VMD Tcl script that builds the backbone (N, CA, C; Angstrom):
set m [mol new atoms 360]
animate dup $m
set s [atomselect $m all]
$s set {name element resname resid chain x y z} {
  {N N MET 1 A 0.189 22.287 12.047}
  {CA C MET 1 A -0.115 19.902 11.792}
  {C C MET 1 A -1.276 20.109 11.898}
  {N N GLY 2 A -2.507 20.309 12.705}
  {CA C GLY 2 A -3.504 19.581 12.279}
  {C C GLY 2 A -4.041 18.209 11.820}
  {N N MET 3 A -4.790 18.056 10.776}
  {CA C MET 3 A -4.772 16.305 10.244}
  {C C MET 3 A -3.921 15.845 10.027}
  {N N GLU 4 A -1.848 15.996 10.087}
  {CA C GLU 4 A -0.805 16.050 9.772}
  {C C GLU 4 A -0.842 14.788 10.611}
  {N N THR 5 A -0.953 14.874 12.186}
  {CA C THR 5 A -0.379 14.267 13.445}
  {C C THR 5 A -0.772 12.760 13.118}
  {N N ALA 6 A -2.239 12.498 12.534}
  {CA C ALA 6 A -2.439 11.182 12.560}
  {C C ALA 6 A -1.817 10.431 11.568}
  {N N ARG 7 A -0.754 10.756 10.712}
  {CA C ARG 7 A -0.813 10.083 10.153}
  {C C ARG 7 A 1.085 10.436 10.221}
  {N N PRO 8 A 2.083 9.135 9.992}
  {CA C PRO 8 A 3.079 9.088 9.988}
  {C C PRO 8 A 4.064 9.596 9.223}
  {N N PHE 9 A 4.897 10.366 9.001}
  {CA C PHE 9 A 5.460 11.699 8.480}
  {C C PHE 9 A 6.407 10.595 7.433}
  {N N ASP 10 A 6.617 9.386 8.623}
  {CA C ASP 10 A 8.089 9.164 7.903}
  {C C ASP 10 A 7.862 7.728 7.291}
  {N N LEU 11 A 8.115 8.275 5.971}
  {CA C LEU 11 A 7.638 7.138 4.659}
  {C C LEU 11 A 7.172 5.350 5.075}
  {N N GLU 12 A 8.763 5.234 5.671}
  {CA C GLU 12 A 8.581 4.234 6.315}
  {C C GLU 12 A 7.919 3.400 6.955}
  {N N GLU 13 A 7.756 3.777 7.402}
  {CA C GLU 13 A 6.667 3.686 8.999}
  {C C GLU 13 A 5.765 3.510 8.565}
  {N N ARG 14 A 5.411 4.342 7.879}
  {CA C ARG 14 A 3.696 4.408 7.114}
  {C C ARG 14 A 3.634 3.321 5.855}
  {N N THR 15 A 4.929 3.039 4.900}
  {CA C THR 15 A 4.388 2.128 4.439}
  {C C THR 15 A 4.433 0.913 5.196}
  {N N PHE 16 A 4.756 0.761 5.809}
  {CA C PHE 16 A 4.883 -0.121 7.045}
  {C C PHE 16 A 3.530 -0.640 7.566}
  {N N LEU 17 A 2.924 0.686 8.434}
  {CA C LEU 17 A 1.617 0.878 8.930}
  {C C LEU 17 A 0.296 0.157 7.827}
  {N N PHE 18 A 0.377 0.291 6.608}
  {CA C PHE 18 A -0.188 -0.025 5.045}
  {C C PHE 18 A -0.479 -1.397 5.273}
  {N N ALA 19 A 1.351 -2.081 5.116}
  {CA C ALA 19 A 1.219 -3.470 4.877}
  {C C ALA 19 A 0.410 -4.162 5.965}
  {N N LYS 20 A 0.497 -3.448 7.571}
  {CA C LYS 20 A 0.408 -4.448 8.469}
  {C C LYS 20 A -1.647 -4.580 8.665}
  {N N ARG 21 A -2.245 -3.488 8.541}
  {CA C ARG 21 A -3.486 -3.042 8.500}
  {C C ARG 21 A -4.086 -4.060 7.169}
  {N N VAL 22 A -3.287 -3.665 6.344}
  {CA C VAL 22 A -4.216 -4.645 4.995}
  {C C VAL 22 A -3.974 -5.725 5.582}
  {N N ARG 23 A -2.555 -6.519 6.397}
  {CA C ARG 23 A -2.931 -7.994 6.693}
  {C C ARG 23 A -3.794 -8.387 7.575}
  {N N SER 24 A -4.175 -7.278 8.964}
  {CA C SER 24 A -5.659 -7.766 9.793}
  {C C SER 24 A -6.547 -7.598 9.114}
  {N N PHE 25 A -6.800 -6.319 7.976}
  {CA C PHE 25 A -7.926 -6.055 6.822}
  {C C PHE 25 A -8.142 -7.787 6.396}
  {N N VAL 26 A -7.055 -8.525 6.060}
  {CA C VAL 26 A -7.631 -9.542 5.335}
  {C C VAL 26 A -7.641 -11.029 5.841}
  {N N LYS 27 A -7.372 -11.035 7.409}
  {CA C LYS 27 A -8.001 -12.009 8.155}
  {C C LYS 27 A -9.342 -11.753 8.181}
  {N N ARG 28 A -9.964 -10.462 8.444}
  {CA C ARG 28 A -11.279 -10.846 8.840}
  {C C ARG 28 A -12.159 -10.580 7.701}
  {N N LEU 29 A -12.109 -11.015 6.900}
  {CA C LEU 29 A -12.817 -11.331 5.305}
  {C C LEU 29 A -13.481 -12.722 5.169}
  {N N PRO 30 A -15.084 -12.373 4.511}
  {CA C PRO 30 A -15.338 -13.901 4.745}
  {C C PRO 30 A -14.534 -14.870 3.546}
  {N N ARG 31 A -14.115 -15.725 4.092}
  {CA C ARG 31 A -13.156 -17.163 3.238}
  {C C ARG 31 A -13.931 -18.032 2.178}
  {N N THR 32 A -14.485 -17.118 1.277}
  {CA C THR 32 A -14.194 -17.226 -0.108}
  {C C THR 32 A -12.773 -17.564 -1.228}
  {N N VAL 33 A -13.362 -18.023 -2.024}
  {CA C VAL 33 A -12.444 -18.124 -3.549}
  {C C VAL 33 A -11.888 -17.279 -3.291}
  {N N GLY 34 A -12.641 -16.273 -3.813}
  {CA C GLY 34 A -12.444 -15.035 -4.377}
  {C C GLY 34 A -11.065 -13.886 -3.627}
  {N N ASN 35 A -12.127 -13.979 -2.453}
  {CA C ASN 35 A -11.145 -13.499 -1.290}
  {C C ASN 35 A -9.917 -13.988 -1.172}
  {N N VAL 36 A -9.601 -15.566 -0.781}
  {CA C VAL 36 A -8.605 -15.901 -0.455}
  {C C VAL 36 A -7.201 -15.743 -1.308}
  {N N GLU 37 A -7.942 -15.695 -3.173}
  {CA C GLU 37 A -6.942 -15.614 -4.018}
  {C C GLU 37 A -6.069 -14.271 -3.713}
  {N N ASP 38 A -7.501 -13.276 -3.867}
  {CA C ASP 38 A -6.758 -12.100 -3.609}
  {C C ASP 38 A -6.381 -11.373 -2.740}
  {N N GLY 39 A -6.973 -11.949 -1.442}
  {CA C GLY 39 A -6.742 -11.834 -0.285}
  {C C GLY 39 A -4.570 -11.778 -0.149}
  {N N LYS 40 A -4.529 -13.315 -0.956}
  {CA C LYS 40 A -2.574 -13.468 -1.182}
  {C C LYS 40 A -2.157 -12.023 -1.742}
  {N N GLN 41 A -2.568 -11.681 -3.100}
  {CA C GLN 41 A -2.104 -10.711 -4.021}
  {C C GLN 41 A -1.923 -9.755 -3.116}
  {N N LEU 42 A -2.940 -9.262 -2.481}
  {CA C LEU 42 A -3.274 -8.088 -1.710}
  {C C LEU 42 A -2.128 -8.279 -0.598}
  {N N VAL 43 A -1.452 -9.140 0.305}
  {CA C VAL 43 A -0.701 -9.537 1.028}
  {C C VAL 43 A 0.489 -9.085 0.508}
  {N N ARG 44 A 0.182 -9.891 -0.637}
  {CA C ARG 44 A 2.097 -9.516 -1.792}
  {C C ARG 44 A 2.379 -7.817 -1.752}
  {N N SER 45 A 1.392 -7.572 -2.632}
  {CA C SER 45 A 1.712 -5.944 -3.311}
  {C C SER 45 A 1.842 -5.502 -2.053}
  {N N SER 46 A 0.846 -5.192 -1.151}
  {CA C SER 46 A 0.889 -4.103 0.075}
  {C C SER 46 A 2.496 -4.722 0.860}
  {N N GLY 47 A 3.000 -5.544 1.211}
  {CA C GLY 47 A 4.638 -5.865 1.677}
  {C C GLY 47 A 5.572 -5.135 0.738}
  {N N SER 48 A 4.780 -5.553 -0.566}
  {CA C SER 48 A 6.799 -4.703 -1.224}
  {C C SER 48 A 6.142 -3.317 -1.577}
  {N N VAL 49 A 5.626 -2.708 -1.303}
  {CA C VAL 49 A 5.602 -1.117 -1.167}
  {C C VAL 49 A 6.367 -0.723 -0.079}
  {N N GLY 50 A 6.610 -1.099 1.402}
  {CA C GLY 50 A 7.932 -0.651 1.768}
  {C C GLY 50 A 8.566 -1.394 1.675}
  {N N ALA 51 A 8.970 -2.326 1.087}
  {CA C ALA 51 A 10.006 -3.558 1.248}
  {C C ALA 51 A 10.888 -2.990 0.035}
  {N N ASN 52 A 10.660 -2.431 -1.142}
  {CA C ASN 52 A 11.231 -1.572 -2.134}
  {C C ASN 52 A 11.228 0.196 -1.796}
  {N N TYR 53 A 10.588 0.429 -1.060}
  {CA C TYR 53 A 10.665 1.751 -0.414}
  {C C TYR 53 A 12.113 1.655 0.242}
  {N N ILE 54 A 12.116 0.578 0.838}
  {CA C ILE 54 A 13.290 0.884 1.687}
  {C C ILE 54 A 14.215 0.193 0.823}
  {N N GLU 55 A 14.567 -0.511 -0.037}
  {CA C GLU 55 A 15.526 -0.504 -1.055}
  {C C GLU 55 A 16.197 0.514 -1.784}
  {N N ALA 56 A 15.004 0.887 -1.877}
  {CA C ALA 56 A 14.875 2.792 -2.278}
  {C C ALA 56 A 16.526 3.710 -1.667}
  {N N ASN 57 A 16.144 3.999 -0.431}
  {CA C ASN 57 A 16.718 4.235 0.711}
  {C C ASN 57 A 18.066 4.258 0.815}
  {N N GLU 58 A 18.122 2.597 0.200}
  {CA C GLU 58 A 19.520 1.835 0.795}
  {C C GLU 58 A 20.089 2.338 -0.875}
  {N N SER 59 A 19.754 2.622 -1.640}
  {CA C SER 59 A 20.429 2.405 -3.321}
  {C C SER 59 A 21.512 2.977 -3.000}
  {N N LEU 60 A 22.114 2.519 -4.833}
  {CA C LEU 60 A 23.668 3.877 -4.180}
  {C C LEU 60 A 23.542 4.420 -5.712}
  {N N SER 61 A 22.438 4.506 -6.470}
  {CA C SER 61 A 22.895 5.535 -7.971}
  {C C SER 61 A 21.221 6.366 -7.489}
  {N N ARG 62 A 21.189 7.123 -7.733}
  {CA C ARG 62 A 20.164 7.764 -8.519}
  {C C ARG 62 A 19.141 7.323 -9.381}
  {N N LYS 63 A 19.460 6.725 -9.882}
  {CA C LYS 63 A 18.643 5.468 -11.226}
  {C C LYS 63 A 18.635 4.665 -10.144}
  {N N ASP 64 A 18.739 3.530 -9.301}
  {CA C ASP 64 A 18.318 2.629 -8.844}
  {C C ASP 64 A 17.779 3.403 -7.895}
  {N N PHE 65 A 17.346 4.406 -7.430}
  {CA C PHE 65 A 16.694 4.633 -6.270}
  {C C PHE 65 A 15.788 5.321 -7.026}
  {N N VAL 66 A 15.168 5.675 -8.203}
  {CA C VAL 66 A 14.275 6.044 -9.354}
  {C C VAL 66 A 13.552 4.820 -9.250}
  {N N LEU 67 A 13.955 3.642 -9.903}
  {CA C LEU 67 A 13.276 2.320 -10.218}
  {C C LEU 67 A 13.016 1.620 -9.329}
  {N N ARG 68 A 13.676 1.828 -8.012}
  {CA C ARG 68 A 12.855 1.616 -6.951}
  {C C ARG 68 A 11.137 2.262 -6.181}
  {N N VAL 69 A 11.402 3.265 -6.572}
  {CA C VAL 69 A 10.316 3.411 -6.418}
  {C C VAL 69 A 9.507 3.952 -6.848}
  {N N LYS 70 A 9.655 3.435 -8.056}
  {CA C LYS 70 A 8.759 3.536 -9.342}
  {C C LYS 70 A 7.588 2.355 -8.841}
  {N N ILE 71 A 8.868 1.260 -8.218}
  {CA C ILE 71 A 8.514 -0.400 -8.505}
  {C C ILE 71 A 7.433 -0.509 -7.074}
  {N N SER 72 A 7.678 0.647 -6.254}
  {CA C SER 72 A 6.869 0.962 -5.079}
  {C C SER 72 A 5.546 1.233 -5.204}
  {N N ARG 73 A 5.182 2.285 -6.550}
  {CA C ARG 73 A 4.458 2.975 -6.946}
  {C C ARG 73 A 3.308 2.065 -7.254}
  {N N LYS 74 A 4.439 1.199 -8.050}
  {CA C LYS 74 A 3.295 0.025 -8.716}
  {C C LYS 74 A 3.014 -0.906 -8.025}
  {N N GLU 75 A 3.309 -0.964 -7.119}
  {CA C GLU 75 A 3.203 -2.120 -5.640}
  {C C GLU 75 A 1.414 -1.564 -5.159}
  {N N ALA 76 A 1.970 -0.323 -5.423}
  {CA C ALA 76 A 1.145 0.704 -3.955}
  {C C ALA 76 A -0.328 0.129 -5.409}
  {N N LYS 77 A -0.308 1.342 -6.423}
  {CA C LYS 77 A -1.606 0.869 -7.084}
  {C C LYS 77 A -1.667 -0.738 -7.571}
  {N N GLU 78 A -1.474 -1.533 -7.708}
  {CA C GLU 78 A -1.629 -3.142 -7.887}
  {C C GLU 78 A -2.242 -3.117 -6.070}
  {N N SER 79 A -1.974 -2.530 -5.157}
  {CA C SER 79 A -2.877 -2.996 -3.870}
  {C C SER 79 A -4.087 -2.577 -3.984}
  {N N GLY 80 A -4.292 -1.395 -4.081}
  {CA C GLY 80 A -5.514 -0.755 -4.900}
  {C C GLY 80 A -6.343 -1.439 -5.809}
  {N N TYR 81 A -5.702 -2.171 -6.497}
  {CA C TYR 81 A -6.649 -3.205 -7.597}
  {C C TYR 81 A -7.161 -4.315 -6.914}
  {N N TRP 82 A -6.852 -4.991 -6.210}
  {CA C TRP 82 A -6.964 -5.681 -5.147}
  {C C TRP 82 A -8.168 -5.686 -4.076}
  {N N LEU 83 A -8.155 -4.681 -3.491}
  {CA C LEU 83 A -8.578 -4.116 -2.788}
  {C C LEU 83 A -10.083 -4.178 -3.493}
  {N N ARG 84 A -9.897 -2.887 -4.283}
  {CA C ARG 84 A -11.282 -2.939 -5.377}
  {C C ARG 84 A -12.123 -4.468 -5.520}
  {N N LEU 85 A -11.597 -5.070 -5.768}
  {CA C LEU 85 A -12.028 -6.585 -6.014}
  {C C LEU 85 A -12.373 -7.776 -4.918}
  {N N ILE 86 A -11.777 -7.119 -3.461}
  {CA C ILE 86 A -12.115 -8.001 -2.692}
  {C C ILE 86 A -13.621 -8.348 -1.793}
  {N N ASP 87 A -14.391 -8.790 -1.598}
  {CA C ASP 87 A -15.681 -8.293 -1.010}
  {C C ASP 87 A -15.803 -8.593 0.259}
  {N N PRO 88 A -15.944 -7.881 1.102}
  {CA C PRO 88 A -16.036 -7.427 2.659}
  {C C PRO 88 A -17.169 -8.645 2.843}
  {N N GLY 89 A -18.026 -8.589 2.242}
  {CA C GLY 89 A -19.401 -9.292 2.772}
  {C C GLY 89 A -20.168 -8.510 3.209}
  {N N GLU 90 A -20.527 -8.610 4.082}
  {CA C GLU 90 A -21.808 -7.597 4.765}
  {C C GLU 90 A -21.179 -6.982 6.033}
  {N N ASP 91 A -19.865 -7.572 6.364}
  {CA C ASP 91 A -19.017 -6.265 7.522}
  {C C ASP 91 A -19.040 -5.543 7.392}
  {N N GLN 92 A -19.762 -4.535 7.613}
  {CA C GLN 92 A -19.280 -2.987 7.616}
  {C C GLN 92 A -18.306 -2.489 7.907}
  {N N VAL 93 A -17.689 -2.702 8.748}
  {CA C VAL 93 A -16.182 -2.139 9.771}
  {C C VAL 93 A -15.095 -2.553 8.219}
  {N N ALA 94 A -15.069 -4.021 7.582}
  {CA C ALA 94 A -14.773 -4.438 6.924}
  {C C ALA 94 A -14.466 -3.735 5.524}
  {N N GLU 95 A -15.657 -3.073 5.080}
  {CA C GLU 95 A -16.258 -2.225 3.884}
  {C C GLU 95 A -15.950 -0.577 4.344}
  {N N LEU 96 A -15.418 -0.124 5.498}
  {CA C LEU 96 A -14.967 0.873 5.292}
  {C C LEU 96 A -13.711 1.128 5.663}
  {N N GLU 97 A -12.624 -0.319 6.410}
  {CA C GLU 97 A -11.359 -0.440 6.202}
  {C C GLU 97 A -10.936 -0.495 4.837}
  {N N ARG 98 A -11.746 -1.797 3.715}
  {CA C ARG 98 A -11.532 -1.115 2.767}
  {C C ARG 98 A -11.027 -0.063 1.775}
  {N N GLN 99 A -12.746 0.622 2.060}
  {CA C GLN 99 A -11.864 2.159 1.618}
  {C C GLN 99 A -11.003 2.900 2.426}
  {N N ALA 100 A -10.847 2.962 3.354}
  {CA C ALA 100 A -9.775 3.836 3.811}
  {C C ALA 100 A -8.232 3.317 3.199}
  {N N LEU 101 A -8.298 1.746 2.643}
  {CA C LEU 101 A -6.973 1.095 2.492}
  {C C LEU 101 A -6.500 1.348 0.830}
  {N N ILE 102 A -8.164 1.534 0.141}
  {CA C ILE 102 A -7.727 2.271 -1.161}
  {C C ILE 102 A -7.810 3.415 -1.020}
  {N N GLN 103 A -8.282 4.304 -0.646}
  {CA C GLN 103 A -7.628 5.873 -0.577}
  {C C GLN 103 A -6.035 6.282 -0.132}
  {N N GLU 104 A -5.768 5.343 0.759}
  {CA C GLU 104 A -4.145 5.003 1.672}
  {C C GLU 104 A -3.151 5.116 0.613}
  {N N SER 105 A -3.575 3.671 -0.489}
  {CA C SER 105 A -2.826 3.223 -1.296}
  {C C SER 105 A -3.265 4.157 -2.666}
  {N N ALA 106 A -3.862 5.303 -2.833}
  {CA C ALA 106 A -3.914 6.035 -3.592}
  {C C ALA 106 A -2.737 7.324 -3.230}
  {N N GLU 107 A -3.461 7.498 -1.955}
  {CA C GLU 107 A -2.302 8.491 -1.859}
  {C C GLU 107 A -0.862 7.813 -1.244}
  {N N LEU 108 A -0.662 6.450 -1.681}
  {CA C LEU 108 A 0.647 6.008 -1.498}
  {C C LEU 108 A 1.590 6.643 -2.610}
  {N N MET 109 A 0.483 5.997 -3.842}
  {CA C MET 109 A 1.158 5.955 -5.089}
  {C C MET 109 A 1.214 7.583 -5.726}
  {N N LYS 110 A 0.617 8.401 -4.959}
  {CA C LYS 110 A 0.784 10.294 -5.277}
  {C C LYS 110 A 2.130 10.475 -5.153}
  {N N ILE 111 A 2.283 10.312 -4.226}
  {CA C ILE 111 A 3.725 10.525 -3.236}
  {C C ILE 111 A 4.529 9.658 -3.979}
  {N N PHE 112 A 4.503 8.872 -4.066}
  {CA C PHE 112 A 5.833 7.876 -5.161}
  {C C PHE 112 A 5.734 8.484 -6.397}
  {N N GLY 113 A 4.994 9.008 -6.499}
  {CA C GLY 113 A 4.900 9.834 -8.410}
  {C C GLY 113 A 5.696 10.745 -7.902}
  {N N ALA 114 A 5.302 11.941 -7.309}
  {CA C ALA 114 A 6.136 12.689 -6.743}
  {C C ALA 114 A 7.445 12.542 -7.032}
  {N N MET 115 A 7.688 11.856 -5.788}
  {CA C MET 115 A 9.217 11.436 -5.709}
  {C C MET 115 A 10.236 10.847 -6.985}
  {N N VAL 116 A 9.348 10.384 -7.672}
  {CA C VAL 116 A 9.516 10.044 -9.348}
  {C C VAL 116 A 10.691 11.315 -10.092}
  {N N ARG 117 A 8.851 12.671 -9.883}
  {CA C ARG 117 A 9.398 13.342 -10.892}
  {C C ARG 117 A 10.270 14.096 -10.319}
  {N N LYS 118 A 10.478 14.378 -9.077}
  {CA C LYS 118 A 11.514 15.075 -8.648}
  {C C LYS 118 A 12.735 14.297 -8.882}
  {N N SER 119 A 13.303 13.063 -8.772}
  {CA C SER 119 A 14.211 13.017 -9.025}
  {C C SER 119 A 14.759 12.320 -10.518}
  {N N GLU 120 A 13.461 12.568 -11.179}
  {CA C GLU 120 A 14.035 12.168 -12.364}
  {C C GLU 120 A 14.862 13.468 -13.313}
}
mol reanalyze $m
mol bondsrecalc $m
mol representation Tube
mol addrep $m
């Protein structure tokens, strides 16, 4: 077990928690024009990661499943992009959370990428 217990194994739950963490993170950011716009994009893409994964699990065909998982991967990648653009200002806690969320978006991309490779 070890470190794995800290992260939920259930991917639906993990993607949900990612979107929730993003929302908490965005709330504490300095209200610059860039952060407001990038924050909106980040909120959207982070929610789409899990929403598309839920749709993948409900899909009726393997082809549809693979398509939805690819979209989840794309949205995770996009979330990482917006996270890199966002400026936490002088808030060190927000900067640490930003780094952790970038890491989580990268891990989610790897997981979805592996699922695509196994399914194709």
